[in-house]
N, C-alpha and C positions, 0 to 999 in steps of 0.2 A: 504494500500500500504506500502511495506517495506520502512524503513528509509534508510538514506545514511550516510556514514562516514562524509561527508561534513556538513550535517545538524546537527549532534551531535556536531561536533567540533565548528561550528558557534554558536550554542546555548550556549555551555559552555564558549566559548571565550567572547561572549557578556555579560554573567552574571558576568564574572570576570572583564571585562572592566568597567561595571556599578557599581561594588562593592557589588552586591548581593551575590556573592561568594567571600569571603575575603581570604587573605593570611593565610595559616594554616588550612583552612577548608578542611575536608576530603571528597573525592568523594564517592558516594554511591557504594555498591558492584557491581561487574560485572553483576550479574544476574538482579539487579534492573535497571541498565543502558540498558541492553538488552531489558527488558520489556518496559522501558520508550521510547526508540527510535526505537523499533521494528528492532533490529539488531542482527546478530549472535555474538558469543563471539569474533571471530576473527575480525569482523568489529569494535567492541568496543575497542579492543586492538589497532587497527590501528588508531582510532580517538584519543585515549589517547597518542599514540606514536607521533602523529603529534603535539599535544598540548605540549608535553614534549619538542619536538624539537624547538618549538617556544618560549619556556621559560615560558609557562603558568602553567605547572604542574611539580611536582617532586615526585619521589617514595621514600618511606622510607621502607627499607627492613623489612619484617615481620609485617608492620603496615598498608600499603596501599598507595594510591595515594592522594596527597594533592595539593592545590593551592600554587604556588610558592611564596616565599617572594617577596615583591614589587621590591626590588633592583634587584633580579635575573630576575624577569619578564621583567623589563624595559631593562636590558642588553640583555636578550634572544631575546626579540622582535626586538631590534635594530640590533642584529647580524643576526638572522635568516630571518627576514622579510625585511631587507634592508632599515629600516626607516632612512631617512636623516633629518637634521635640516632644518628649514624654509629657503628657498632661495637656497638650495643645490640640485644638480642633479647628478645622476649616469650616467656615459658614459661607455658603454661596448665597448672595443677596439677590442678584438679578442678572438677566441676560436679555438685551434688547437691541434692536436695530436703531442706530442714531446717526446723524450727520457727523463726519469725522471732525473733531476739534482741529484748530489751525495747526498745532504742533504735530498732531497725529497725521493730518493730511499731507504734511511735508514728507512723510515716509510712505503712507499708503495711497496717497492721491485723494482728491476731493470726492465727496459723495458719501454713500451710506457704508457703515461698517457695523460689526457686532461688538457691543460693549458688554463685557463680563465683569462683575464686581463681587469681591469676596473679602472676608476678614479672617485673620488667624487669631484665636483667642486662647488664653489660659484661664479657665474659669470665666469670670466676668471681665477680666482684663483683656482689652484688645491690643495686641502687640503689633499688628500689621494690618493696614487696609490697602488693598491692591485692586487695580483695574487693568484689564487688557482690552485692546481694540484690535479686532481681527478682521482681515480682508474678507469681504463677502464671498469671494471665490472659494475660501476654505470651507464654507458651509455646504458647498456642493459635494465635498468629500467627507466632511464631518458635520452632518446636520445637527448633531447633539449640541453644538455650540450655541444654538438658538434657545436651548432650554436652561433654566436657572438651576443647574445642578452640575456636579463635576463630570468631566470626561474621564474615562478609565484608560490609562492613568492621567493623561492631560491631553488637551487638544493638539499640542505639538507632536507628541508621540503617536497619537492616533492618526494624525495626518501623514506623518512619515511612514507609518506601516501601510496605510491604505494606498497612498500615492506612489510609494517607492522613492520619494524624494526626501533627502535628509533635511532636517530643520536645525538651524544653528543660531545661537545668540551671537549676532555679528557685532553688536555694540552694547556696552554697559557703562552707564555713567552714574556717579553718585554726587548729589548736591545737598544743600541744606536750605531750608526756608522757614519763615515764620508761618505757623499754622493758618490755613485759610478756613473759611466757614465750613467747607466740605470736609477738611481734615479733622476739625474739632468734632463734627457730627459723627464721622466714621470711627474715630478713636475714642469717643466718649470723653472729650476733654473740655474743660472750662478755662477760659483765658488764653493768652498767647504763649506759645512755646516754640522752640526751635526743633524741627524734626528733620530726620534724614530721608532723602527721596532717592530711590534707585529706579532708573529707567533702563529698559532693555528693548532691543530691536531684534526681531526674529525674521530670518530669511530662509528661503529655499533657492539655491542657485543664486542668481542675481536679482531675485524678486523678494521684496519685503512683504511678508504676509501677516505680520502682527507686531504691535508694540505694547509694552506694559509699563506701569508705574506703580511702585510699592512705597508706601509711606509708613515709617516705623515710629512707634511711640517713643516719647522722650526717655532716654536712659536705656533703650534696648540696644544691645551690641549688634553691629552689622559687619560681617566679613565678606569681602568681595574677592573672588579668585578668578 
């Protein structure tokens, strides 16, 4: 019976998590993976794209595909798979079609996009309020993004698996600002505070398909890798 993209990805993911595939190890050639997992070359590429999107694998031009450095792996897994710290929960607030704000339109182009809003909480404490603006073309591949609930594991990973196109965070910037009305409402704050703001840009190939903005509560540590 033919294999599946999910089986190949799960097998490699488990070997990396267990340490039998270590950071820097090179994956076998495509032909060998096709034979091992009974997959077409396109299916192998899709599985590799999914693991790249999750932060497990990286490509080195002209050399091949390698297990990602541990720091990148942890950061990628937290970003793409939505891993929270112990005692924290993710609350999806809404998902709706909206006109792209000016700064978002500078990446996605003018017109409608899908705005997804969530918070990360520890009990009643909101430690992060985040939004993503996703190109409407993504909804043709991942219609779940129009629903106010999580994608499994995230829209980036689902898009990569279904389309066969890797999704990468091509830009990340950190800034600080005094809380806006929206920040105070999202983070349950009263008064003015300085907050850290992380903005990310996601692309497949040379096309930007989503941008995100995360605002962190005062005093919450933020590490960017």
